N, C-alpha and C positions, 0 to 999 in steps of 0.2 A: 406736475411732478415735469420740468424741463425736461429737453429732446437729450442731453445726453445720459441721462436717465432712461428713457424708454431705446433708445440705439443699445444702450450694452444691456438691456434686460432681457431686447430681444436678440442681440449676441447669445448673450449666456445660453437662452433655449434651445437656439440653433446650433451652438455648439453641446448641449445632453443630444439634444437629437440627433447629431451625427456617432456623437460615439453610441450610440446604441445601436443606431444600426450596425456601429462595424461587431456587432461584440454578434460570436455567435456560438454555440453550442464549444467547436471545436478550440479557439480560442480561448472561448473563457474553461479551459484547463490545460490549458500553453503550448505549449510545442509535444504532449504526449500527445498528435496525433500526432507528430516527425522520427517521433522518438518507434511506436510501434507500426512504424514504416518502412526500419534502418535493417540491413543486410543487417548488421548483430543483436538486437534485437532481436530478430525473429532467430537469429543458429542462433541465442542460449537458450530461445522460448523452444525450439523443435529439444536438444537435448538433456532439454530440462520434463518434457513431458519423455523422454529414451528413458531417461532414471529411473518414472515416476512405473514407468509400463512393465522395464525391469523387475522396480521391485518385489513387486508383486506378481511378478511371474514365476518368485524366485519360492518354492518353501516357506515359512516363515517359520526359523528356529527363538525359541523361548532363551533366555541365559536360566543357567539353575534359580534357587531362589537359597536364596541368605536370609538365614535372623542370624541378627545383627543386636538381640535384645540382650541385653547381660548375665547373669546366667546368678542364680540365683548358689548362694553356696549356704549348705543348709548344718553347720555349728552343732554338735550337741554340748548337750550342760554336762557336766563334770557334778558328782555328791559327793 
């Protein structure tokens, strides 16, 4: 192999190694770590939790059962 091919191979191996060092669990998720720490996300999360708690503190009222089946009409046979 020529020297330029060896240098290129070494460069590619080093580039791949540096790229792997930069990958952390937080960076693998993208911007998710930053979004979760934002005030808007925290506010929305707290409101959602509040609605959830309120929904279970009130008694659950069932809606009345409605029978949607088609009613059969009995026809009398005429003789």
